[in-house]
N, C-alpha and C positions, 0 to 999 in steps of 0.2 A: 525529440518528440516524446509523447507520454504513453504510459500503459493505461488503457481504458478497459474497464469491465462493463460488459453489456449484460444486463439481467432481464430476460423476457421469456415467457413460456411459449411464445409464437416463433416458430422456426424462421418464417419469412422475415419477421422484424429483425431477428438476430443477424440473419445473413445480410440484409440490406444495410443495417447500421455498421456491421463489420466491414463490408465492402467500401462504404463511404469513408470510414475512419482510417482504414488501411491505405486508401488512396491519398489521404492527407498526411501519411507518414507515421501514423500512430501504431502501436502494438495493441491488438485487441484480444481480450480474453472473453469467453462466452459462458453464460450460466443460464439454465432454463428454469431454475427454481431457487428458493432461498437457501436450501442446503448446499447446493453447488456454489452459490455466491459466498457463503460463509467460508467454505474451503479455499476458494480462490483468494478471498480477502486476507485470510490468515497466512497464506504462503507468499503471494506476490506483492502485497501492499500496493494496489493500483493507485494511480495518480488521480483518477476520476472514475465515478460510477454512474452509468445510465441505468436507472432502476424502474421497472414497470410496477405499477400499483397493484393491478389485479393479477394474482398468481394463485395456483391451486393449493399449495401447501401453506405458505405463510405470505400474506400480502406485503407489498412493498413498504407501506407505511409502518407496519409492525416491525419489519426488518430494520428500517431506518431508526425506529425508536429503540430497538435492541442494541444497535451499534452505538447510538448516542448514550444510552444508559450505562454501557460497558466501557465507555471511553475509547471506542473504536472509530468514531466519526472524524478521522483525521484527514479525510479527503473530501472534496466537493462531491455531492450527490445530486444528480439531476433526475427528477421524477418524470415518468411518462405514463400517459393513460388516454384512452379514448372515451372513457365513461365516467371519469371522476367529477365530483361536484366541486363547487367553489370552496365549500367547507373542508373537503379533503385536501385540496391544494393549500389552503391556509394552514391546516394542521401540519402538513408536511414541511412547510416553510418554517413554522414555529419550532418544530423539532430540530431542524438544521439543514433541510434541503436548500440548495443554492438556486435552483430554478425548477420550473415546471413546463413540460412540453406536452401539448395536446396532439394526439394522433388523429389523422395521419400527419407525421412530422415532415415539415418542409426542409429541404437541404439548407437553406439560408438560416432558419431558426436553429437547426441542430448545430451547425458549425459555430454560430454566434454564441450559443449557450456553452458549448465546449470550450471555446477560446476564453470566454469570460471566467469560467470555472477554473481553468488551468492558470490563468493570470493571477487570480486571487490566491491560489495555492503558492505560487512562486513568491509573491509579495509577503505572505505570512511566514513561509519557511525561511526566508532569508534572514529573518530576525533571530532565528534559533540556531542556524548553522555555525556561526562563528564561535559561540560558547561551546558547542559540541566538539568542534575541531580542537579547541584549546584544552578540553577536558578529557580527550580520548585516553591519555595515559593513566587516568584515574578511574576509568569506567569499567572496571572488572565485572561488576555486578549489574551494570546498566543494560536493560534490554533494548533491542532495536526499536521496538514500538515506543518505549518511554523516551528514548533519545530523540527520535524524529518528531515527537510531539511536545518537546520541551520539558521532559520529565526531570525529576530531581536525582542528583547523584547520592549514593549511599554515604552515610557518615564515615564508615570505615572502608577505605578503598585500597586495592593492592597496588604497590609500586612495581611496575613491570619494566622500568628502565627506559633509557633514552631511545633505544632502538624501536620502541613501540610507538614513538611519535609519528603521526601520519601527516602527509601534506595533501590537501584536497583542493581541487580546482573549483573554487566558489564562483568563478566567472562563467562556467558552463551550465548546461541544462540541469534542472533539478534532479532528473532521473539519474544522470551520470554521477552527480555528487552523492546521491543516496546509495547507489550501487557501490561506490568506492568505500563509503562508510560501512555498509553491511558486509562487504568482503573482508575488510579489516577486522570487523567484529567477530565473524565466524572463524577467520584464521587465528585470531587470538585464543578463542575457546578451544579450537582443535589442538593448538600447541599446548595449552594449559592442561587439557585432558588426555594428552599423549595420543591423539588421533582416535580416541574412543567415540564412535558415533552415538552409542547409547548414552554416555554421560553428557555429550554435547547436546543431544536431543532433550534430555532432562533439564539441562542448564538453560537452554534457550526457549523451552516451552513448545517445541515443534515435534510432531511425529517423525519417526525415522524416514518414512517415505517422502514426506514433505521436505525434510532436511536435505536428503540426497538431491531432490529436485532443485532446491534453492541453491545448493552449493554448485551444482552443474550449471545453473543459469548464470551464476556470478563468476564462473571460471576459476573456482578455488581448486588448487592443486593438493589433493588429499595426501599423496605420497610425500610431497615437500613438507606438509604440516606435520606428518609423523616424524620426519627427519629432524625438524626444528623443535620437537617436543623436549621439555627439560628432563 
């Protein structure tokens, strides 16, 4: 199942969508504005986002455009609104939204849009997972974000030896394969930096609090990483 971020300033909408998606077996993260959505997007890398257009701080279309311009639109985004015009829906689609849902959202339309969005992601990502697997032993400077979106390996890479080679289950769900990769990525940097959370945070581009949360989510053994440090 997938991790889905629901961004809506209305508490009732967030609770309703969360209940429906949880019942379908998905993990749901909630954000009531663009600032919270940015923070969740940076830490958890959701598989899909349900994004409301009209929000008080930054509207959904502006946030979508921001993600697209910064290369962060690596997940399907489904726009939601009860007052949007056709022009707004067309603009969102042009920027990169995969679907548009008009409020009040019916159960059938919600589940159909989510299933279609997740299926597109799995098909797209399967094309880049194999080269990522084969290149893990060369990816000392490759960020998680770059790797998962088909980024380019650096010209000079660190040879970290045969024990760094990982085996990933590419037959399983996308989320599990990505978690395996991210766990290996963080364990590598923890060992390289002798368990220093400060240096790992700087290296991976995450704040320390977000890094701790991510490591806990992935089940990374910090004590073991320090013992394995060179």
